[in-house]
N, C-alpha and C positions, 0 to 999 in steps of 0.2 A: 580522708585525703591520704594518698600514698606518700611515702617518704620523699621520693624524687620530686613530686609536684610541690610538696612542702618546701623543699630546698630552693626550688625555682622562685617561689613567692618570697622566701627569706632573702634571696639574692636581690630581688626587685625592690625590697624595702631597705636595702643598705646593709648587707651582711657585715658583721664584724669578725667573721672567721674566713679563712682562706678556702674558697670554693673552687673546684676545677672549672676551667673555661667551658668545657662541654659536659654538662651534667647528664645528657642523654647517653654519652659513651662511658660514663663512670661505672665501675664495677659495683655489684651489690654490697660488697664489703666496704668499699669507699663510701657509698651512700649511707650505710648503717652507721659508720663512724662519724660522718659529718652530721647526720641527724641527731645523734646523741649530744654532740657539741652545740648544735643549733638550738635544741629545745631548752638548753640551760641558759641560753642568751635571750631568747625572744618568746613571749607569750602571744601566740598568733590565734586569732579567733575569726571564724567564718560567720558572715551575717546573712541570714535568709531574707527572702523578699518581705517577710513580716517583721524583720528586725531581730529574730531569735538568734542568740549567739551559741556557737559550738566550738569546742577546742579543735583547731585545725590539725594539731599534732597528736590527737588522741588515737590510741590503739585499743580496740575492744579487748577486755579480759578474756582469756581462754580457759581459766579455771575459777572456781569460787574463791580460792585463796586470793587471787588477784582482784576479783570483783568486789569482795568485801574488805580487802586490805588486811587479810589475816596472814600472819607469818608462821603460825603453828596451830596445832589442834587445840591447845589450851586457850586460844583466843575466842573460841566458840562458847558462848554462855548458854545457860539452860533455856532461856527464852527462845533462842534460835533452834536448839534441838527440839523443843516442844512444838515448834511451828512446822517442822518438816517430817513427814511420815517416813521418808527414806532413811532418816536417822532414828526416829523414836520407835518405829516398829521393830527393827532388829534389836534395839536396846531393851525394849520390853520383853523380847524373847529370851534374852540373856537373864533378865530378872525372873522370868518364869522358871528357868532352869535353876537359878539360885534358890527360889522358894521351894522347889521340889527337893533339892539337895538338903535344905535346912529342915524341912518337915515332910517326909515322904507320905504322911497320912493325909495331907491336904488333898481334897478333891478338886476337879477342874473349876467348879463354880467358885469355890473359895479362892483359888489362885487368881481367877479373872477379876474378882472383886479387889484383891490386894493389888494387882497390877494397875487397875483403874485408879485406885485411891492413892497409891504410894510409890509408883515407879519413878516419878520425878524426884521425890525426896530421896529415894535410894540412889538415883543417878548422881545427885549432888553430894551424897555422903561419902565419907572415907570407907575403905574396905571393899568397895565394889570391884568387879573384874575390869579394871581400867584398861588393861592391855587390849582386850577384845573390843571395848567401847572405842578406844583410840583408833583402831583400825577402821571401824564403821565411819567415824567422823572424818578421818583422813580420806577415805574413799569418796565421801560426799564433797569434800573441799577440792579434791583433785579433778572432779568432773567439771564440764562446762556448765555454767549457770543456765537455768531455764528462764529465758527472758520473758516469756508470757506469764509465768507463775510467780517469779521472784523479783521482777523489776523494781517494785516499790521498796524492796529491802536494800537495794544498792544503787538507786538512781543517780546518786552523786558520783559514783565511781564506775558505773556500768556502760555509760555511753557519753558521746562528746557533748551533748546538750547538758546533761547532768553535771559533767565535770566543769563546764563553763559556769553553770549556776552556782556550784560549790565555790569556785574561785571568787566570784563577785559577791558572794555572801560575806567573804572575809576581806574584801577590798576596802580601801580608804573611802569613806563616805563623801568627802569633799571632791575627790577625783571622779567618783561616780556621778556626782551632780554636774561636774564640768563636762564629762563625756556624754551625759544624757543617757545613762544606763539605769534601767529599773529592774529590780528582782521581783519576779512574779511567782507567787506560791499558791497556785490554784486560782484559776480565773473565776471560779464559783465554788460554793460548798460541794465537797466531794470530788472536785476536779483533780486529776493527776498531772496537770500541766505545771511543771516546775522549771523555770527558765530565767535567764538574764536576757534582757532585750535592749538593743541599742536604738535610741530614738534621735540620733544625730547622724548626718551623712558620714559615710566611711572616711572620706577625705578629710573632713573637719575633725573627726575623732582622732585620726592618725596625727594630724597637725598638733592637736592639744596634747596628746600623749608624748610626742617628740619634744615639745616645748617644756613639758614637765620632767623630762629626762627619764620617762618610764619606758619599760620594755614592751608594753602592751601595743599590739597593732591589730588592725582589722582588714579583712578582705571580703569581697562579695562572694557569696556561695556560688559555685558552678563555673567560675572563671578559671582558666588554666593557671594563670598568674597575672598579677597587675603591677603597674608602676606604683611609686609612692603616692601619686595623685589619684590612684584608683582607676585609671584608664587602662584598657587592655593593651598589653605590649604586642607589637607586630614585628 
């Protein structure tokens, strides 16, 4: 959902911030500023025809730093490096150079055996060429994530459905029961479907959330925006 549409929905649900009368005519800078204030005030979720919840104000991460929630290179542990060839292959090459420098008499077969057996241990040890390794990891984190290959690594932070799932994993269980929200963690063995689902009509869920003084609100997916009662505004 784009920011302008999000603000229209926000206004229809009773905004507690000063919104311009004509959102369509507002500048992009105004929209961005209002959006930042709005998302701090209201947790808005879209509901699909099957009840699957998605964060309405979610913006897909543009880098792996954002997708994984990393703030610096040091946040990447060895298990992540070991899982991605784009990182471990150039790091292994640095280790090969290190081995040749340490023992010029080693032949290629011996070097490959050492790389296979001990590159990860070397990567985790002190004394390695960290500046070069740091650049490799930073390049990987700065790139956009590969959604086809890496989705399961960051499904809670990589898309709107996963973000909603993560939110309701941490939500108060009593409120979840009242709202009729279920957290689904794979519909069958091996399933990658992780979601929160609303099993209560949107209008009823909004009424319950408002009565409890909670900032959570729900809207039907695909509508431009709705009134508090869930009916399309004309």
